[in-house]
Structure formats: structure tokens, C-alpha cells
N, C-alpha and C positions, 0 to 999 in steps of 0.2 A: 876531329871533334864532332862535326856535323853528322858524319857518317855513323858515329857511335850512337848519337841521339836517335837517328832514323832507325838504326837496328833495334834499339830498345823499344821504340814505339811499335815496330813491326812485330816484335816478340810478344808484347802485351796484347796486340790485336789478335795474333794467332792463338794465344792462350784463351782469350775471350771466345773466339770462334769455336775452339775445341771444346770449351766448357758448355757453350750453347748447344753444340751438336750432341754432347754427352747427355745433357739434361733435357733436350728436346722431346725425346719419346715420353719421359715421365711427365713433362709439362703438358704435352698434348693429351696424354692419358688422363691427367687430372682435369683438364678443361672439358674433355668429353664426358668424364664421370660427373663433374659438377653440373654440366648442362643437362645430362640425363636425369640426375637427381632433382634439379630445379623443375623441369617439365613434369616429371612424375609426381613430385610433391604438390605442385599447383593443381594437377589433375585430381589427386587424392583429396586435397582441401576442398575443391569444388564439389566432389562427390560426397564428402562428409557434410558439407553445407546442405545439399539436397536431402540427404538422409535425416539430418537434424530437423529440417523444416517439416518433414513428414511425421517425425516423432512428436514435434510440437503441435501439429494439427490434430494428430490422433489423441493426444493428451489434453487438447483444448487449452493450451497455454495462452495467456493474455498476449495480444499483439505487441504491446509495449515491451514486455520482457523478452518476447520472441525475437524482436528486431535487435534489442540491445545485446542479448546473449549470443545471437548469431554473429554480429559484428565483432564482439569481444573475442570469441573463439577463433574467428577468421584471422584477426590480427595476431593473436597469440600463436597460432599454427604457422603463420607466415614468418614471424620472428624466429621460431624454432627452425624452420626450413632455411632461413638465411644463414643461421649459425652452422647448420649441417653442410650447406653448399660451400661456405667459406672454409670449413675444415677439409673439404675435398681438395681444395687448392693448396693445402699444406700450411694454412695460416693457423696460428695458435688461437683457439677460441676462448681460452680462460680469461683473456682480457675483455672480450666482448661480454662474457657472462658477468664479470665483475662490474663493468660499467652499467649494464642493464639492471643488475641487482641494486647498485647504489642509486641509480635514477628512480627505480621503483620505490625504494625506501624514502627518498627525498619527497617524491610526489605523494606517497602515503601520509607522511608527517604533515605536509602542507595542506592536504585536503582531508584531514581527519574527520571534520564535521560532514563534509560532502559524502565521504565513504560511509559514514554512519547512516546518512539519509538513503544512500544507494542500497545498503544492506537491508534497511527497513523496507524500502520499496520492493526489493526482491522477495522478501518474506510475505509482504502483503499480496503481491501478485501471484505468488506460488500457493499460499495457503488460503487466500481469499476470505478473510474474516468479513469482508463486505465487498459489494460490487457497485458499479455505476448505477445510480438511481435509488440506492438504499438510503434510508434515513438513519443516521447514526449519531451517537453521543459519546464523547471521550471524557476520560477522567480529568483532562485539562480544562474542562468547562466549555468546550466548543461542541455545538451540535448543528446538524443541517443535512441536506440531501447531497450525496456524493455526485459531483459533476464530472471530474476527471481524476484518474489515478495515473500519475506520471512516475518515472523511475526515482525521482528525488523528492517529490511532494504530492500531496493530495488536495484537491480543491473542493470545497463544500459551499453550497448555497444555503444560507440561513432562512428561516421563515420570514425574516425582514428583507429578503432579497439582497443580502450582502454576500459578496464572494470572500470566503476565508481560505487562505492557503496555509496548510499545515505541513511542516517537514516530516517526511516519512519516518525518520529516526525517532522523533518524539511520539508520533502516532502509534508506531509499532510497539513502543514500550509503555503505552498507557492502557488502561482498561477501556474497552469499547463495548457499548451497548448498541446492538443492531436491531432496530425496531421493525425492519422489513423482512428479515430472513425467514420468519415462519409464515409470512403471508397474512397474518391477522394481528390485531393489536387490541389490548384491553384497557379501557379507560379506568381511572382510579382517582376519584376526587371526593372530597368531604363536603357535606352539608350539615351545618349546625342547627339544632332545634332547641327550644327552651326546655328547662328542667321540668316544667309542668306538662310536657307533651306525653301522650300515650304512645310509647315507642313502637308497640306492635301495630297500632293503627297507622303510624307514620311509615313504617317499613312496608306495609301492605299497599298504602297509597303510592309510594315511590316505585314499587314493583309494577303496579298497574300503569304508571307513567312510562316506565321503561318498555313495557310490552307494546305500547302504541308507537314506539319509535321505529321508523321504516328501515333503519340501518342496523338495529340491534340483532345479533344472532341469538337463536334459541338455544344452541349448543356451542360452547359450554354455557350453561344456564347463567343468566344475570343474577346478581346478588346485591343485597343491601345489608351491611354489617355495622353494628354499633362498635366503634373503635375507641372512643375516649370520652371520659367525663371531664370536659374542659373547664376553664375558669368561668366562661360565660355561656357555654352551650354544651350539649351532648352531640358529639360528632357521629354522623352516619356516613359510611363509605359506600359510594356508588361504583359498582364493578360490572362493566358490560363489555362484551367482545364484538368486534366488527372487522371488516376488511381494512387493509392499510389505506386505501384511497378514500374511504368514507370515515376515517377516524375523527378528523377535526370537525366535519359536518355533524356527526353523531354527538360528539361531546358538547358542541354548542347548543344543539337542539335539546339535549338532556338537561343542561343547566337552565335554559329558559323554561322548559316545560315543568321541571321539578319546582322551580320557584313559583310559577303560576299556580300549579295544583296545590302546593302547600299554602299559598295565600288564600285560595278558594276554600280550603278546609279549615281556615282559621288557625293554622299551625304557625307559630312565631319563629322567625329566623333571627335570633338575637345578634347584636353586634357587641364587641368588647366594651365593657363598662365597669366602673368602679363605684361601689357604694361607700360613702364616708359617713361614719357615725360620730357625732360630736357629743361628748360627755361633759355635762356641767359640773 
């Protein structure tokens, strides 16, 4: 009985050895093939990364999106390379692909808001509706100077020196006014004068005031326009162009000087008032 058991074990061992010897050439061939594919693939990914960086530098792509896209493509190519190497070893890759697909779907559903912000950041960095240092205003009611453009959000500094962080998904889907893009900015404010005012004389006086302003551009020409017959005053619109950096200083000086010159000329700047007539 014992001899029979020993003979059975020896038979199984011999069959295993014979199978190993039979499959050894194919296994060694697969290992060599997988190793070669792995090293060649890693070399190609590294070469692709260098080529991609040169393209980004030539196209002047923003450093933030350059780093993110470089890392993203690097990991994506390495995942594909891993699947190819595993397939060289005779392993069925359909399971890996299904698992990766399911994981990607789950991550996408859980990070839906973040992916929206990411997509918005990519669009902002690619199409550049504004840059760092630009003064912008969005339809969401936030305005300020752009301090940082990240892949997920944009940081603005308001005139009150407050830091506002806006998700890129929201910002990319809103209307944006870029006050800095053209290099100049035109002031546009109203001054009300009384109904008994000689409007032609008032316009001439205000144009002379504008001509004395050190920051006001000659071209495009300044303008003073009658815009409205208001309830308590006739509104004159002051329109003057200057450089971005001098805009606020020019506007303040214009408001002060226009008020002073109108006062000197005896031209009244009325405030809202209501006349009540009592009938007996």
C-alpha cells in the first residue's frame, strides 16, 4: 500500500516536471518579450514626455496646465504599458480593463464637481480669457485683480484687498469682463446739473477740465455727453481714456476737479428732492 502511494506521488512529480519542461521555452519567451516591451515602453514614454515639454514651451502653454497634463499623460501611458506587458505573459487583460473602467466611472461620479472645475481650469489656461495681473469682473458679481490661476480655482484680490477664491467651473461658464486686456480703460461716470443750466457752456467747461488732467489721453478723444433728463437733474456723462495703471487716479482727479470747476462757474449740482404742493 505504501509503495503504491509512493509510485503515485512519483508519477505526479514526473508529470509536473514534464509539463514544466514543455512550457519552459514559451514561459521564458514570454518573460523576455514582456521585459523588452517594458523597457522599450518606458523609454518611449520618457521620450514622449520630452517631446511634449518642447511642444508646450513652443506654444507657451501655462506652467500649471503643462505640469498637470504631463503627469496625467505619463500615468495614462504607464497604465496602458502595464496592460500590454501583462498580456505578453499570457494573462487575460479584459478583467484589468473592466476594473479600470469601473474605477474610472466611480471616481468620475464621486468627483463630478471637481472634474467640472478641472475642465474649466483647462479651458481658462488654454484659451486665456484673462492672465495673472488682469483686472476682471464676472457675471457672478465678483471683480478683482487675478492673483493665481490654479487647475481647479482662480484667486482674485478685490480693491478692498480681500482674497476671493472662485471655482473654475463657475468662472468658465460666466460672462467675464477683462478690463486689462486692451491696455487702456475708459472712465464712464455721470454728473448731474440743474435744469436751468446752459448745457453747451457746461459741456465746454467740463472738456476744459478734462484737458488739464495729466492722465487723460488725447486719443481717443474725451467726450461729454448729455445722457438723461432725470427727475432732479440733467445727467452729463464723462468719458475719458487712460492707461490701466492710471485709471483710478485719473477718475478720482476728474471727479474732484469737475466738482470744483462747476462750483466756481456757479453751476448747481442738484441732489434728489421732492416738491410737495398742498391744495386747500
